C-alpha positions in Angstrom: 124.8 172.1 86.8 125.1 174.8 84.0 122.2 176.8 82.7 121.5 174.7 79.6 121.2 171.6 81.8 118.7 173.4 84.0 116.7 174.5 80.9 116.7 170.9 79.6 115.5 169.6 83.0 112.6 172.1 82.9 111.9 171.1 79.3 111.7 167.4 80.4 109.0 168.4 82.9 107.0 170.0 80.0 107.4 166.8 78.1 106.1 164.7 81.0 103.0 166.9 81.0 102.7 166.5 77.3 102.7 162.7 77.7 99.7 163.1 80.0 97.5 165.2 77.8 98.4 164.2 74.3 96.7 160.8 74.3 93.5 162.6 75.4 93.5 164.7 72.2 92.7 161.7 70.0 89.1 161.4 71.3 88.7 165.1 71.9 85.9 167.2 70.5 88.6 169.5 69.1 89.9 166.8 66.8 86.4 165.8 65.8 85.5 169.4 64.9 88.8 170.6 63.5 90.8 167.6 62.2 92.9 169.6 59.7 93.7 172.3 62.3 94.7 169.6 64.8 97.0 168.0 62.1 98.7 171.3 61.4 99.1 172.1 65.2 100.8 168.7 65.7 103.1 169.3 62.7 104.3 172.6 64.0 104.6 171.2 67.6 106.7 168.3 66.4 109.0 170.2 64.0 109.6 172.9 66.7 110.4 170.3 69.3 113.0 168.7 67.0 114.6 172.1 66.3 114.6 173.0 70.0 116.3 169.8 70.9 118.9 170.2 68.2 119.6 173.8 69.6 120.1 172.4 73.1 122.5 169.8 71.6 124.4 172.5 69.8 124.6 174.6 72.9 126.2 171.7 74.7 128.6 170.8 71.9 129.7 174.4 71.2 128.1 174.6 67.8 127.8 178.4 67.7 127.1 178.7 64.0 124.7 175.8 63.8 122.4 177.0 66.6 122.1 180.4 65.0 120.7 178.8 61.8 118.4 176.5 63.8 117.2 179.4 66.0 116.2 181.4 62.9 114.2 178.3 61.7 112.5 178.0 65.1 111.4 181.6 65.0 109.7 181.0 61.6 108.0 177.8 62.8 106.7 179.7 65.8 105.4 182.6 63.8 103.7 180.3 61.3 102.0 178.5 64.2 100.8 181.9 65.6 99.4 182.5 62.1 97.4 179.3 62.4 96.4 180.2 66.0 95.1 183.6 65.1 93.3 182.5 62.0 91.6 179.6 63.8 90.5 182.1 66.5 89.0 184.3 63.9 87.2 181.6 61.9 86.6 178.8 64.4 86.6 176.4 61.5 89.0 174.1 59.6 89.0 176.4 56.5 92.3 178.1 57.1 94.2 174.9 58.0 92.7 173.0 55.0 93.8 175.7 52.6 97.2 176.1 54.2 97.9 172.4 53.8 96.6 172.1 50.2 98.1 175.3 48.8 101.5 174.7 50.4 101.5 171.2 49.0 100.8 172.6 45.6 103.4 175.4 46.0 106.1 172.8 46.7 105.1 170.8 43.6 105.3 174.0 41.5 108.7 175.0 43.0 110.0 171.5 42.3 109.0 171.7 38.7 110.5 175.2 38.4 113.8 173.8 39.7 113.8 171.1 37.1 113.1 173.8 34.4 116.1 175.8 35.7 118.3 172.7 35.6 117.3 172.0 32.0 117.9 175.6 31.0 121.6 175.2 32.0 121.9 172.9 28.9 119.2 174.5 26.7 118.5 178.2 27.3 115.3 178.0 25.2 113.8 175.2 27.2 110.4 176.1 28.7 107.0 174.6 29.6 104.4 175.8 27.1 101.3 175.0 29.1 101.8 175.0 32.8 98.2 174.5 33.7 97.8 171.4 31.5 100.9 169.9 33.0 99.9 170.7 36.6 96.3 169.3 36.3 97.9 165.9 35.9 99.3 166.1 39.4 97.0 165.1 42.2 98.0 168.0 44.5 97.0 170.4 41.7 93.4 169.2 41.3 91.2 172.1 40.3 94.0 174.6 40.8 95.8 176.8 38.3 99.4 178.1 38.5 98.1 181.6 38.8 95.8 180.7 41.7 98.5 178.9 43.6 100.9 181.8 43.1 98.3 184.2 44.4 97.1 182.2 47.4 100.5 181.1 48.6 101.8 184.7 48.5 99.8 185.1 51.8 102.0 182.5 53.4 105.3 184.3 52.7 107.0 185.1 56.0 106.8 188.9 55.4 103.1 188.8 54.7 102.4 186.6 57.7 104.2 189.2 59.8 102.0 192.0 58.3 98.8 190.0 59.0 99.8 189.3 62.6 100.8 192.8 63.3 97.5 194.2 62.0 95.6 191.7 64.2 97.7 192.4 67.3 97.3 196.2 66.9 93.6 195.8 67.3 94.1 195.1 71.0 97.4 193.5 71.9 100.0 196.2 71.4 102.5 194.3 73.6 102.3 191.4 71.1 103.3 193.8 68.3 106.4 194.8 70.3 107.1 191.1 70.9 106.7 190.3 67.2 109.0 193.2 66.3 111.9 191.9 68.3 111.7 188.5 66.6 111.6 190.2 63.1 114.8 192.0 63.8 116.6 188.9 65.1 115.2 186.8 62.3 116.5 189.2 59.7 119.9 189.4 61.4 120.2 185.6 61.5 119.7 185.4 57.8 123.5 186.2 57.6 124.2 182.7 59.1 121.9 181.0 56.7 123.3 182.6 53.6 127.0 182.9 54.6 126.9 186.7 55.1 129.9 188.7 56.4 128.0 189.6 59.6 127.8 186.0 60.7 131.6 185.6 60.3 132.3 188.8 62.1 130.0 187.7 65.0 131.5 184.2 65.3 135.0 185.7 65.3 134.1 188.1 68.1 132.6 185.2 70.1 136.2 184.1 70.9 135.9 182.9 74.5 133.9 180.2 76.1 132.3 182.8 78.5 131.0 184.9 75.6 129.6 181.9 73.8 128.0 180.5 77.0 126.1 183.8 77.5 124.6 183.5 74.0 123.9 179.7 74.4 122.0 180.5 77.6 120.0 183.3 75.9 119.1 181.2 72.8 118.5 178.1 74.9 116.0 179.9 77.1 114.2 181.5 74.1 114.1 178.2 72.3 112.4 176.6 75.3 109.8 179.4 75.4 109.1 179.4 71.7 108.7 175.7 71.3 106.7 175.1 74.4 104.5 178.1 73.8 103.2 176.1 70.8 102.1 173.5 73.3 100.6 176.1 75.6 98.6 177.8 72.8 97.6 174.5 71.4 96.0 173.6 74.7 94.3 177.0 74.8 92.7 176.0 71.5 91.5 172.7 72.9 90.2 174.3 76.0 87.6 176.0 73.8 86.0 172.6 73.0 87.1 170.4 75.9 87.5 172.7 78.9 87.4 170.2 81.7 89.8 167.8 80.0 92.6 170.3 79.0 92.3 173.2 81.4 94.5 171.5 84.1 97.2 170.7 81.6 97.1 174.3 80.2 97.6 175.7 83.7 100.5 173.2 84.4 102.3 174.1 81.1 101.8 177.8 81.8 103.4 177.4 85.3 106.4 175.5 83.8 107.0 178.1 81.1 107.1 180.9 83.8 109.7 179.0 85.7 112.3 179.7 82.9 112.6 183.2 84.6 114.0 181.5 87.7 116.9 179.9 85.9 
């Protein structure tokens, strides 16, 4: 059995534990008190699981370039979840999750309209929208919001600004977390070459010219992907323990033990 297969087997054990605790979340106090936060937690958990599984598949099919792109995406999903986790810990309310969902919805509407404007300007360089706010108010996701307000609020959700926020929070008491975060920032930046077709990505893939070299990288990224994706489950349970300790504490401890076993592979 190769290393990726062992990682997948361990991941299956995590999923079996997930199947035990997830049905309990529906009637939990956490969901009743923080429905929007719970929704956002589940969205990040689901998306990260899909990405992780695709990375495992890519490792097994020798898709070196593809897993690099996917791994960069997984890093961002994990960091965005940590952004939610830290803000919820600070506020203990649904405020952050509600605003995150609403303003990101509005941001995507705004970006879609801007794309249409750019497309029209290919044919008519003078084309422009004269009254953005009047146009946007007709869209349900822009109710009571202006373009300027959405631009300002969603600037907080840019990856670089999330990193700054998390680093400031971690420096208040968790210096090791700042170091952990720093390592991901460096790799995230390096992996952008794969997303955008940069020369560094081509140089790296050319140098990974043996199965042994690629296997070492597959094992590294496979293990890290297991940790990132399933850490979302772990921290999600930690959130739920705050409102439903007796229900979720055993599952938290079981997931924690499983994550630590990655070091044995």
